[in-house]
VOGU-3710 file (C-alpha; in Angstrom, 3 decimals, decimal comma):
1> xxxxxxxxxx> -94,489/48,034/-52,372  -94,898/50,014/-49,048  -94,868/53,711/-48,438  -91,927/53,746/-46,222  -88,538/52,010/-46,248  -87,336/50,535/-43,109  -83,699/49,521/-42,430  -83,004/45,922/-43,593  -81,084/43,339/-41,659  -77,363/42,989/-42,213
11> xxxxxxxxxx> -76,341/41,208/-45,417  -73,440/41,053/-47,814  -72,111/44,479/-48,492  -71,452/45,396/-52,292  -68,439/47,914/-52,530  -67,365/49,993/-55,360  -63,843/49,800/-56,812  -61,213/49,903/-54,142  -60,682/53,320/-52,770  -57,210/54,914/-51,832
21> xxxxxxxxxx> -58,529/55,681/-48,222  -61,389/54,767/-45,986  -62,993/57,133/-43,505  -65,896/56,936/-41,289  -68,933/59,166/-40,564  -72,568/58,488/-39,424  -74,188/60,278/-42,164  -73,124/61,330/-45,852  -75,255/64,249/-47,178  -74,902/64,243/-51,139
31> xxxxxxxxxx> -75,423/67,692/-52,352  -75,068/71,084/-50,886  -78,084/73,017/-51,935  -81,098/73,971/-49,621  -82,018/70,671/-48,795  -78,567/69,203/-47,989  -77,273/72,266/-45,981  -80,471/72,540/-43,841  -80,050/68,757/-42,911  -76,473/69,253/-42,408
41> xxxxxxxxxx> -77,036/71,862/-40,029  -79,538/69,985/-38,143  -77,213/67,175/-37,702  -74,467/69,194/-36,700  -76,757/71,099/-34,043  -77,790/67,618/-32,889  -74,189/66,174/-32,401  -74,517/63,835/-35,318  -71,425/63,556/-37,428  -71,899/64,051/-41,083
51> xxxxxxxxxx> -69,982/64,803/-44,238  -71,441/67,003/-47,234  -70,278/66,116/-50,663  -70,824/68,720/-53,363  -69,454/68,528/-57,080  -69,635/72,228/-57,436  -67,209/74,768/-55,939  -68,477/76,965/-52,870  -68,292/80,083/-55,068  -70,593/78,436/-57,720
61> xxxxxxxxxx> -73,218/77,336/-55,432  -73,324/80,701/-53,764  -74,029/82,244/-57,081  -76,135/79,863/-58,795  -79,543/81,638/-59,756  -82,403/79,907/-58,219  -85,657/80,358/-56,555  -86,383/83,206/-54,424  -89,655/82,973/-52,419  -89,982/81,400/-49,014
71> xxxxxxxxxx> -93,250/80,522/-47,238  -93,591/81,833/-43,710  -93,588/78,617/-42,035  -90,111/77,778/-43,593  -88,760/81,149/-42,438  -89,956/80,525/-38,803  -88,658/76,979/-38,877  -85,238/78,222/-39,947  -85,351/80,879/-37,274  -86,066/78,429/-34,649
81> xxxxxxxxxx> -82,937/76,582/-35,397  -80,807/79,577/-35,469  -80,544/79,594/-39,282  -82,412/82,705/-40,373  -80,511/85,702/-38,922  -79,370/87,021/-42,197  -82,469/86,271/-43,843  -84,612/88,224/-41,477  -82,382/91,051/-41,562  -82,275/91,366/-45,283
91> xxxxxxxxxx> -85,412/89,795/-46,598  -88,353/91,690/-48,496  -91,718/90,642/-47,246  -94,576/90,571/-49,640  -98,333/90,535/-48,642  -99,997/90,899/-52,011  -99,828/89,507/-55,699  -101,251/90,754/-58,693  -103,124/89,184/-61,760  -103,408/90,981/-65,033
101> xxxxxxxxxx> -105,897/89,695/-67,242  -107,541/91,315/-70,416  -105,836/94,440/-69,730  -107,010/94,878/-66,229  -105,102/94,602/-62,818  -106,471/92,585/-60,158  -104,618/92,841/-56,709  -105,043/89,977/-54,299  -104,199/90,876/-50,808  -103,304/87,392/-49,587
111> xxxxxxxxxx> -101,931/88,435/-46,176  -105,224/90,132/-45,243  -106,931/86,856/-46,345  -104,540/84,192/-44,666  -102,634/86,196/-42,132  -99,568/84,900/-43,839  -96,735/86,329/-45,899  -94,244/85,515/-48,422  -90,527/86,375/-47,903  -88,308/87,343/-50,908
121> xxxxxxxxxx> -84,875/85,834/-50,330  -82,685/84,480/-53,113  -81,628/80,967/-52,811  -77,947/81,629/-53,426  -78,127/83,929/-50,379  -79,775/81,260/-48,441  -77,077/78,664/-49,438  -74,483/81,431/-48,631  -75,836/81,549/-45,188  -76,479/77,906/-44,738
131> xxxxxxxxxx> -72,665/77,155/-45,883  -71,218/79,756/-43,451  -73,151/78,588/-40,566  -72,299/74,915/-41,080  -68,564/75,117/-42,241  -67,273/78,372/-40,840  -69,434/78,819/-37,723  -70,090/75,165/-36,570  -67,141/73,601/-38,012  -68,910/71,017/-40,174
141> xxxxxxxxxx> -67,053/68,928/-42,765  -68,093/69,711/-46,433  -66,076/68,832/-49,447  -66,346/70,599/-52,749  -65,580/69,863/-56,239  -65,965/66,091/-55,853  -66,366/63,698/-58,664  -67,766/60,412/-59,443  -69,749/60,114/-56,617  -70,856/56,578/-56,034
151> xxxxxxxxxx> -73,129/55,232/-53,158  -73,033/51,427/-52,502  -74,576/49,068/-50,010  -77,529/51,096/-49,201  -79,611/47,896/-48,713  -77,434/46,949/-45,935  -76,414/48,090/-42,472  -73,119/49,295/-43,813  -73,635/51,636/-46,730  -70,687/53,917/-48,092
161> xxxxxxxxxx> -70,164/56,688/-50,588  -66,922/56,578/-52,651  -65,805/59,715/-54,634  -62,754/61,317/-56,171  -61,086/64,192/-54,401  -60,939/67,241/-56,361  -57,479/68,418/-55,264  -55,543/65,110/-55,258  -57,434/62,782/-57,586  -57,471/60,315/-54,909
171> xxxxxxxxxx> -60,465/57,966/-54,456  -62,028/58,188/-50,963  -64,531/55,924/-49,325  -66,620/57,182/-46,686  -68,188/54,384/-44,564  -71,514/55,555/-42,872  -74,851/54,622/-41,475  -77,133/56,384/-43,646  -76,968/58,453/-47,156  -79,002/61,414/-47,618
181> xxxxxxxxxx> -79,708/62,072/-51,378  -80,037/65,747/-51,676  -78,264/66,213/-55,025  -81,201/67,393/-57,080  -82,981/66,267/-60,293  -79,769/65,356/-62,139  -78,005/63,899/-59,120  -76,591/60,128/-58,783  -78,574/59,026/-55,594  -81,781/58,761/-57,138
191> xxxxxxxxxx> -80,598/56,326/-59,581  -79,668/53,923/-56,665  -83,232/53,177/-55,963  -83,880/49,896/-57,470  -86,550/50,390/-60,348  -88,782/47,536/-58,969  -89,000/49,420/-55,527  -90,123/52,761/-56,668  -92,866/54,403/-58,828  -91,826/57,709/-60,430
201> xxxxxxxxxx> -95,079/59,732/-61,365  -94,524/62,393/-64,089  -96,636/64,953/-65,569  -95,540/67,305/-68,525  -97,219/70,697/-68,772  -96,723/70,942/-72,437  -95,116/74,359/-72,249  -91,748/75,798/-71,768  -90,792/78,883/-69,774  -88,042/81,385/-70,853
211> xxxxxxxxxx> -86,436/82,318/-67,250  -84,950/85,665/-67,357  -83,025/87,791/-64,895  -82,692/91,353/-65,886  -80,330/94,010/-64,270  -83,490/96,377/-63,770  -85,222/97,480/-60,830  -88,755/95,659/-59,878  -91,640/97,523/-61,794  -93,971/96,672/-59,097
221> xxxxxxxxxx> -94,141/96,235/-55,459  -95,470/92,552/-55,558  -95,383/89,446/-57,843  -97,117/90,110/-61,322  -98,770/87,237/-63,002  -99,718/88,110/-66,754  -102,344/85,803/-68,162  -102,601/86,570/-72,010  -103,535/84,853/-75,182  -99,707/85,197/-76,362
231> xxxxxxxxxx> -98,703/83,378/-73,336  -98,137/83,695/-69,567  -95,579/86,228/-68,300  -94,434/86,644/-64,746  -92,656/89,515/-62,713  -90,899/88,648/-59,448  -88,498/91,021/-57,717  -85,138/89,413/-56,620  -83,263/92,709/-55,167  -83,538/96,199/-55,460
241> xxxxxxxxxx> -81,653/96,159/-58,855  -82,480/92,597/-60,358  -85,822/91,445/-61,394  -86,950/87,790/-62,351  -89,159/87,487/-65,389  -90,908/84,492/-67,039  -92,397/84,118/-70,626  -94,225/81,097/-71,847  -92,565/79,653/-74,994  -92,742/76,529/-77,026
251> xxxxxxxxxx> -91,264/73,500/-75,130  -87,582/72,988/-75,943  -87,416/76,471/-77,365  -83,823/77,877/-78,047  -83,027/81,028/-75,858  -81,063/82,459/-78,927  -84,622/82,768/-80,426  -85,175/85,488/-77,790  -83,073/88,635/-78,554  -83,226/91,535/-76,184
261> xxxxxxxxxx> -85,734/93,421/-78,156  -88,150/90,448/-78,688  -88,141/89,551/-74,782  -88,934/93,196/-73,884  -91,567/93,487/-76,581  -93,401/90,499/-75,303  -92,970/91,416/-71,670  -94,641/94,921/-72,317  -97,375/93,139/-74,108  -98,213/90,271/-71,818
271> xxxxxxxxxx> -97,971/92,389/-68,635  -99,920/95,572/-70,049  -102,672/96,578/-67,880  -104,563/99,906/-67,477  -102,678/101,995/-64,845  -99,823/99,696/-64,462  -96,240/101,074/-64,078  -94,266/100,852/-67,326  -91,608/98,133/-67,170  -88,055/98,985/-66,041
281> xxxxxxxxxx> -85,794/97,438/-68,924  -82,418/96,468/-68,240  -79,571/94,144/-69,516  -80,589/90,392/-69,495  -77,957/88,468/-67,351  -79,583/85,023/-67,544  -81,896/83,577/-70,200  -82,719/79,828/-70,143  -85,710/77,707/-71,268  -87,147/75,539/-68,681
291> xxxxxxxxxx> -88,754/72,309/-69,207  -92,121/72,545/-67,371  -92,628/69,275/-65,954  -93,232/67,865/-62,351  -92,360/64,295/-60,872  -92,598/62,438/-57,657  -90,568/59,339/-56,446  -92,456/57,280/-54,224  -91,425/55,954/-51,737  -88,688/58,587/-50,972
301> xxxxxxxxxx> -86,427/56,090/-49,085  -84,933/52,644/-49,734  -82,685/50,778/-47,010  -80,192/53,402/-45,695  -80,840/55,983/-48,407  -83,182/58,789/-47,844  -84,083/61,409/-50,563  -84,873/65,071/-49,992  -85,643/67,979/-52,337  -85,389/67,732/-55,760
311> xxxxxxxxxx> -83,989/64,380/-55,846  -87,324/63,020/-54,500  -89,774/65,326/-56,288  -89,646/68,121/-58,805  -91,845/71,036/-59,148  -91,701/73,437/-62,186  -91,767/77,120/-60,788  -95,359/77,593/-61,312  -96,109/77,922/-57,692  -92,498/78,763/-56,221
321> xxxxxxxxxx> -92,790/75,548/-54,159  -89,449/73,711/-54,680  -87,203/75,383/-52,122  -89,963/75,188/-49,685  -90,396/71,456/-50,067  -86,576/70,946/-49,827  -86,411/72,552/-46,511  -89,729/70,717/-45,409  -88,072/67,306/-46,218  -84,698/68,305/-44,685
331> xxxxxxxxxx> -86,251/69,515/-41,269  -88,137/65,901/-41,082  -85,168/63,937/-42,102  -82,833/65,778/-39,658  -85,087/65,524/-36,727  -85,635/61,714/-37,686  -81,773/61,207/-37,591  -81,171/63,073/-34,455  -83,956/61,141/-32,583  -82,489/57,858/-34,030
341> xxxxxxxxxx> -79,078/58,453/-32,601  -80,223/60,443/-29,593  -83,158/58,421/-28,263  -83,157/55,132/-30,344  -86,520/56,357/-31,839  -86,807/54,785/-35,317  -90,346/56,285/-35,942  -89,227/59,481/-37,686  -87,160/57,354/-40,078  -89,978/54,788/-40,580
351> xxxxxxxxxx> -92,415/57,518/-41,395  -90,282/59,775/-43,306  -91,448/59,251/-46,877  -95,161/58,881/-45,872  -95,145/62,226/-44,108  -93,121/64,209/-46,581  -95,370/63,047/-49,536  -98,463/64,115/-47,923  -97,435/67,715/-48,653  -95,656/66,971/-51,835
361> xxxxxxxxxx> -98,775/65,765/-53,505  -100,644/68,944/-51,937  -98,198/71,100/-53,648  -98,273/69,091/-56,859  -102,216/69,415/-56,980  -101,782/73,057/-56,597  -99,138/73,398/-59,128  -101,471/71,601/-61,651  -104,362/73,873/-60,768  -102,276/77,032/-61,110
371> xxxxxxxxxx> -100,946/76,054/-64,359  -104,478/75,603/-65,830  -105,065/79,331/-64,733  -101,648/80,499/-66,085  -101,735/78,685/-69,406  -105,462/78,039/-70,392  -106,027/81,556/-72,005  -102,961/80,881/-74,244  -103,594/77,088/-75,021  -105,614/77,947/-78,189
381> xxxxxxxxxx> -108,670/75,870/-76,869  -111,541/78,157/-76,122  -112,940/75,756/-73,487  -109,737/75,715/-71,495  -109,562/79,597/-71,973  -112,964/80,036/-70,638  -112,270/77,565/-67,266  -109,164/79,418/-66,687  -110,878/82,687/-66,566  -113,693/81,356/-64,592
391> xxxxxxxxxx> -111,326/79,988/-61,999  -109,334/83,284/-61,541  -112,405/85,531/-61,468  -113,859/83,149/-58,598  -110,440/83,242/-56,872  -110,632/87,133/-56,923  -114,343/87,469/-56,350  -115,267/84,925/-53,684  -113,930/85,023/-50,113  -114,269/81,292/-49,873
401> xxxxxxxxxx> -112,339/80,438/-52,958  -109,737/83,202/-52,173  -109,003/81,875/-48,721  -108,447/78,451/-50,356  -106,083/79,864/-52,817  -104,105/81,810/-50,185  -103,540/78,847/-48,063  -101,911/76,673/-50,722  -100,249/79,696/-52,407  -98,574/80,707/-49,180
411> xxxxxx> -98,084/77,125/-47,815  -99,420/75,889/-44,375  -97,453/74,085/-41,761  -100,035/71,493/-41,594  -100,848/68,544/-44,153  -104,298/66,992/-45,151
//
């Protein structure tokens, strides 16, 4: 097995069930999240015809609560492509984070250490901006509410994607040159890669996180990580009136086991520290348990199908890396496709998987390291607890260790 997929020679074309109508485009982008929309905007700007297919409505994807932290390199990359005007006008910039351990608060000034910052901009706002730019400003073709999406012929030079139109119920086939699988962890495109062609590496952290959104002003001016024997807790501002919280819980726990009073009691307990501002309580508007696991699909391409974002790799929200990796993939794939059509340059497509995976694995390693810090104290294992505490104190006390942590926590626009 090779690390990258090249385009195979022409061969017989397996087609899905006959479609009522057949249309033609160059690239079909399956999925309208940050990966698919960033890619579609790059293709549109590069005069490469594409169609975006999304099974949810526009209203749904513009409201769906997701990640909120963007690394500075990602913001600058979007800015350079004319995709960050609203982001830069409305973002909140963070320069520090705070660890709370054994009743003590420890501020970590990562901007001072690294010269880089975090940008807080909820994913629904970024998706809204990218949809507006692609569909409303640039006139791109995006089809919402599609059903039964079925890629075919991806191992030939004439792939296609068939779907059911939401309004008419008609089956439509899009013949194309390439398919971009940007439809996330539960999408259909990843399943199109032959099992014998790919390796899916998976890691389960053995814990769950209760993800919460509260209609309450942030209780700190930065992200707060509570490392506590009862379990990890996290505080992340989303807006002036909404705060994201996380609580470590048993894997597969039922959100109904966490009524309002229990949630706030645990948050107060796990985020307590001398001199810390009391938490601002509010109505819980989201409550769900996340399965804390990571995976990597390698390679990220087969034939004319290229995966991007969560279709190719999943990161639990431990290091806030998922949206950033999705953008990174899409920048590389978009530029590679534009070069293919504009210059006949195939190098970007040939090297796409290899180049993406260098950063993917760096972020996976950081996620594993940070999970050990977050969850060691609550593991019930005195050895793991001691190691986690030692790692954190070294990070906070050693300039060299702090610089290494800041580089990965904030992301770096180079790969090792």
